[in-house]
Phi, psi and omega in degrees: 000135178272165181295167182115185187274133173260130175293146175279093185299318183295314176302320179286330173301308180299322179297315181285333172297319180295331172303312177299319177294325177288329175291324176294321179294324179291323177298313183293322184268357181067024176272159181277160182227138175284083187305318180300317182293320180293321180289335190285087190286349180266354187263343177280161182304316179298316182295319181294324177291315183298321181279342183247262185300323179296322178293318180293327179287324186226060181295131179078358183289131180296325179299315181293313177301322175292325178291317175299317180291318183294324180293313176300310179303314178305310183293325175301314187288320181301319175298324177293323178289320181301312177305317182295319182299316177296334178270358177091006182269057183303324182295317177300317185292316178304315183301319183289331185272330180292166183305129179090351175281168186300318182284325181294320181293313179299323179295315177298318177294323180288319178301317180297317183294317177297324178296315179298316173304312185300316185293321179297312187290327184276350182289142178291144182290154176140000000 
């Protein structure tokens, strides 16, 4: 393992789970969501690490690219759900968030990608 900061993958999994919880709370409470902020995958700590230190640590790594894509997909789909909530299309948003829905799948894919990255980053070099 090379020097530099290792992202706290568990903390980032929890952070992204909270995004889903916040979307569900907005659906339940009828509140608006800042869809642009939800969609902005480079502004959260995971996005910053994946595009910065993660890229420097694992340039060209399929594992890194898969995690980057899973993270990007999560934010894209979460942004779509936020837009649905804001338009009042709550039934569509609920379908995306529930098991088997697009956001539920993206969340599971991201958690799996974070888990694989954590294991790779914790493995001794050699």
